[in-house]
C-alpha positions in Angstrom: 9.7 375.9 76.3 7.3 373.9 78.5 8.1 372.4 81.9 8.0 368.7 82.5 7.0 366.9 85.6 8.7 363.6 86.2 10.2 361.3 88.8 13.8 360.3 88.9 15.7 357.7 90.8 18.3 360.5 91.3 15.8 362.3 93.6 16.7 360.2 96.6 14.7 362.3 98.9 11.4 361.6 97.2 11.9 358.3 95.3 10.4 355.1 96.7 12.0 352.1 95.0 9.2 349.7 96.0 6.7 351.5 93.7 9.2 353.1 91.4 7.5 356.5 92.0 8.3 359.8 93.7 6.1 361.2 96.5 5.9 364.5 98.3 7.6 364.5 101.7 5.2 365.2 104.6 2.3 363.4 102.9 1.0 359.9 103.2 2.8 359.0 100.0 3.4 355.2 99.8 2.9 354.8 103.6 0.2 353.0 105.4 -2.6 354.9 107.2 -1.4 356.9 110.2 2.1 357.3 108.7 3.8 360.1 106.8 6.5 360.0 104.2 9.8 361.4 105.5 13.5 361.5 104.7 16.4 360.5 107.0 19.4 362.8 106.5 21.8 360.3 108.1 20.9 357.2 106.1 20.0 359.3 103.0 16.8 357.3 102.5 13.1 358.0 102.7 11.0 356.1 105.2 7.5 356.0 106.7 7.0 357.3 110.2 4.0 357.8 112.5 2.3 361.1 111.8 2.9 362.6 115.2 1.7 366.1 114.1 -1.8 364.5 113.8 -1.5 362.7 117.1 -0.5 359.2 115.9 1.8 357.1 118.1 3.6 353.9 117.3 2.5 350.6 118.8 5.8 348.8 119.1 4.4 345.3 119.1 2.8 345.6 115.7 4.6 348.6 114.1 1.3 350.2 113.5 0.4 353.8 114.3 -2.7 354.7 116.2 -4.5 357.7 117.5 -4.6 357.6 121.3 -8.0 356.6 122.9 -9.0 354.7 119.7 -9.5 351.0 119.3 -6.5 349.3 117.7 
């Protein structure tokens, strides 16, 4: 018996409806640059957040993530 890799809408932690694909949590996934793909346990939905582990911070006015001391 061979294993099969696939994506399922039942995998709510990794499934992104806008692209109809699954992505690995903690990666860029379907998110814009400076963001990381995460899962919210309260809302039970995946989302894109600033990649704080790599120093990115959210600029509230634009919703874009930047590295400090860089041109935005």
